[in-house]
N, C-alpha and C positions, 0 to 999 in steps of 0.2 A: 893273313898275318899271324906269326907265332907269339907265344905268350911274351917272351923277351922283348920283342919289338913293341908289343901294346904296352908294357911297363915303362920302356924308353920313352914312347909317346905320351904317356900319362905324365912322366917326371917333367918332359919339357913343356907340356901344357899347363902343369901346376906352377912351373917357374915363370912362364910368361904372364900367367894371370896374376901372380905375386908382384911381378915388375909393374904391371898396368895399375894394380891397386895401390902401389907405393908412389906411383906417379900422381895418381889421384889425390892421395894424402898430402903429398908435397904441396900442391896448388892449394888444397883445402885449408890447411893451417897457415897460409901464406896470404889468403884473400882478406882477413882482417887488416893486415898491413896496409893494404891498397884503399880498403873502404874508410878506415879510420885516419890514414895518414901516419900512423904510429906501428913500428914493427914490433914483434915481441920483445926485441932487445931492449927497445925503449922503454916498454911498459915494465920490464924487470929491472932496468936502471932506475926508473922513477920509485919502485918499491924499496929498493936497496938504499937509495938516497933519501928517502922521504923523512924528514924531521932532522936531517943533517944541515949543518950551516957552514959558511965558509967553502962552499964546493963551488969552484969556477965553472963557467959555461965550457971553457975549453977541457977541463977534466971530465965532466960530464960527456962531452962529444968522444973523447979518447975511450971511456968506459963503453959507451954505446958502440962504438967501432970494434972493440975487441969482443963484445957480447954477441954481436951480429957475425962475427968470425966464428967464434965457438958454437953458435946455434945453426950455422950453416945457411945465413941468411946473406945475400949478395950485398955489397954496399952500394949506396945510392950513386946512380949513375953508371952502373956497372954494365960492361958490353955484354952482347950475347954469348961470347965465348967464356966470359967470367962466369955469367949465370950458368952454362952449362957446365963449368968445372963445380960450382957449388952443389949443382943437381947430382953429379956423379959422386961427389963426397958424401952428400947425403944418402944415396944408395948404398955407398959402401958401409956407411955407419949402421944403417938400419939393417943390412945383411949380416954384419958382425956383431949385432946386438949392443952397439955402443950408442946409447940413446942420449948421452949428455947429462947435464943437470937441469934440476927443476928451476923455474922461475919463482919459487916460493922463498919465504923468508923464515928461516934461513935456508940456503939451497941445499940439495941432497942429490946424490946420484941416483938417477931414476931406475937404472937396472938392479942397484943394490936394495933400494926400497922395495921394488917389484918382488925381488926374490925373498923378502922379509915377510911381505903379506900373503904371498902365495900359499904357505902352509895352512892358513886360516881358511882359505877358498877351497883348497883341497880336502880339508877336514869337513867341509859341508858338502862338496859335490861328490866326493868318494861314496859315503853311504846313501847318500840320494840315489846315485846311478846303479848302485847294487840292489837297493829295494826296487827301484823301477824295473829292472830286468826281471828280478824275482817274482815279484807281485803281479807286474804287467802282464807277464807271459803267463802266469798260472790263472789269473782271472780272466785273461782273454780266451784262453783254451776253455775254462768252464763255460763261458758264455758260448764260444763258437762250436762246441762239439754238440750242442742241441739247440740250433738257432731257432727263434720264435717261442722258446719256452718262458715260463715265467722267471727262471733263473737268468736267462739271457736278457730278458727285458730289464731286470733288475739291476744287473751288473752294468749293462749299457747305459741305462740311465743314470746310474750313480757315477759311472766314468765321466760322461758327457758333462754332468752337473758340476763335478769337481774342476774339470778342465775350463769351465767357462767362469771360474772364480779367479779374480785377481789376487796376487800375492800381496799387494799393498791393502787390500781389504781383510784377506784372511789372517795375515800375520798380527795385526793389531787385535783382530777379533779373539784369536787363541791366546795371546798376552793378557787381554781382558778377562778372560775366563779362567786359564790355568794359573795366573799370577794374582789378578786382582780379587777375582770372586773365591777360587778355590785354594789359593796359597800353595800349590803343588809345584810351582816352577819359580825358581829364584828370581828375584827382581834385578840383581846385577848383570849387567850386560856387557859383552865384549871381553871375554876371557883372555888371559895371557897363554900363548903356547910354551908348553915345557921344553926344557932342552932335551933333545933326543938323546943326548949321549950321557946322561945320568942313569945310575943304576935303577931308580924307580920311575923311568920316563914311562913304561907300560902303565902303570897304575895312573899316573898323572895324564896319559892320553885319555884311559876309559873315564876318568873324572870329567875332563873336557868334553868328550862325547856326551855324557850326560847334559853338559851347559848346552851343548848343540843340539839336543833332542828337539826342541820346539822348532827351531830354524829348519832343520831336516824334515821334520813332519809337514811344515808349511810348503817348502819346496816340492816334495813328494806328492803333496795332495793336488796341487795345481798342475802338475805334469803328467801324472800316471793315467790320467784318462786317455790320451792318445795313444799309449802303450796298448791299453786294453782294447781300444777300437781296433787298432792296427793288426794285433794278434788275432782277435775275433774274425775279422774281415778275411785275413790270409788263411785262416783255417777253413772258414766257410767255403772259399774259393777251392782249397785243396780238396776237400771232402766229397766235393761234386764231380772230381775228375774220374774218368773211366777206370784206371787201375785201383781206385778204392772200391768202386763196385765190384770190380774183379776179385779183389780180395775178400769182400763180403761174400760174394758167390761161392769161394772156396771153402767158405765155413771158419774164416779166422774170426776169434773174438774180438769185441769191440776195443779192449784195451790194447790189443797188439796192432790193431789197424790204426788207432790212434796215435801211439807212442812210435811204432816202429816205422810207419810210412806216412801218416799224414803230419806229424809234428816235425819231423826233419825237413820237408818241403816248405812247410808254412814258417818256419824260422827264417829261410833266406831273406825276404824283405825286411822281417824284423831285424836280423843282424845289421843290415844296412842304417836302420833306424837308429840302432844302439851307438854306431861310431859316430853317427852325424849328431846325435843328441848331445854327445860330451861336449862338442863343439858350440851347438847352439843353447846350451843351458846358460850361458851367461847372462842372458837378460834377466831370467829370474834370480840368480845368484846375486846381481847388483842389488835388486830391490831388497831381497831378503836380507842381505849383510847390512844394508842401511836401516831396515826396520829393527833388527835385533842388535844394532851396534857392534857389528863383528868387524874388527880391524883387518879385512881382508882386501883382496884386489878390487872388488866393487865399490868399497868404500874409499879406496884411494883414487878411482876414477869420479866419484862424485865430488870428491874435495878437488881434484884437479880441473873440473869444468866449472867450478864455482868462481863467481868474480873475485879478483881478476884470474882469468884461466891460465892454468898452467900448461901451455903449448907442448912442452916435452912429454910430460907425463900423459897427456890426453892422445898425443900422437903415438907414443909407444903402445898404449893400451888398444887403440884401435888396429894397430899393426899385428898385435898378438892374436887379438881376436880373428883378423883375416888369416893368419898363418895357421892358427888352430883349425878353422874350418876347412882350409886347403889341404891339410895333412890329414883331416878326418875324411874328406872326399877322396883323396887318394887312397887311402887304406881300405875305405868302403868299395871302392872300383876294383882294387886288386884282389882283395878278399872275397867279393862276390864272383869275380871271375875264377877264382880258385874251387869255390864251393859249389858252383852251378856249372855243370859241363856244357849246358846248353848255350852258354854265354860265347858269342862270335867275337873274335878279336878284329874288329874292324871299325 
């Protein structure tokens, strides 16, 4: 199988997986309607009409009917054909990023709110991923180039110890130390993102990165251990290959062997981890944003799943996570096939 056919097959596999996941989400977020006897539309109408007097039962039913239609929920007693039509309407809406309106009071357009909170999350994830790559690869190489040494044991122990720390414990601890005891970090939380189109946007972003320093450090410390360990093990595997011993026998110096021969091959599995990590970093981001009061996507999800649950927002978030992981997997597969000539397209 050629590379072109391999790419096409990966695209089809990714799309089919996405459709299967969307189908699962469709039923997942409609199960409460069957368990409680009330659909999200009825719960939303109850929130909207709470405290209002003089609203007839007929008007309430009409509101619920329209809400069910706007949320893609089939009417009561709908036939199989009608339910199938609603399901395909749901698929079309999700694939075109039309997530509808939230069930909060007052309602908001889910896609617009998501785009307004995304910059805060990117401001947290961007520097974290950059430092993960930079420090994780460097420390992993320092540990792996001399396995069993004191430096190797110290770096590995430190990395695994940090990896075992939960962010919901480390975050408050850092706040207590740097804000409560040392007074080095401002107590104000939840910065406002600057207007990127103003003349002083750069200086404002730098200032806000200072406010983001502790959240970035928290997320970095609890995730960098896996990078160190992966790079270390990958390098150890490579330096035991025959061609490395051949290079040593030819009299090449250690630095040339390490960086010209071993590093490039050891980086291949790490590259796959880099791509996938961007997608799977969301768990740590959600907790970190909540701890430090950052109005990002993670905080948006926490608010959405609080009682009463905002079905449209929660559904959008899980869809976005799924999509990011699938895209990351696709990029990892294609890039690995390009970088490693040993990969077979079958």
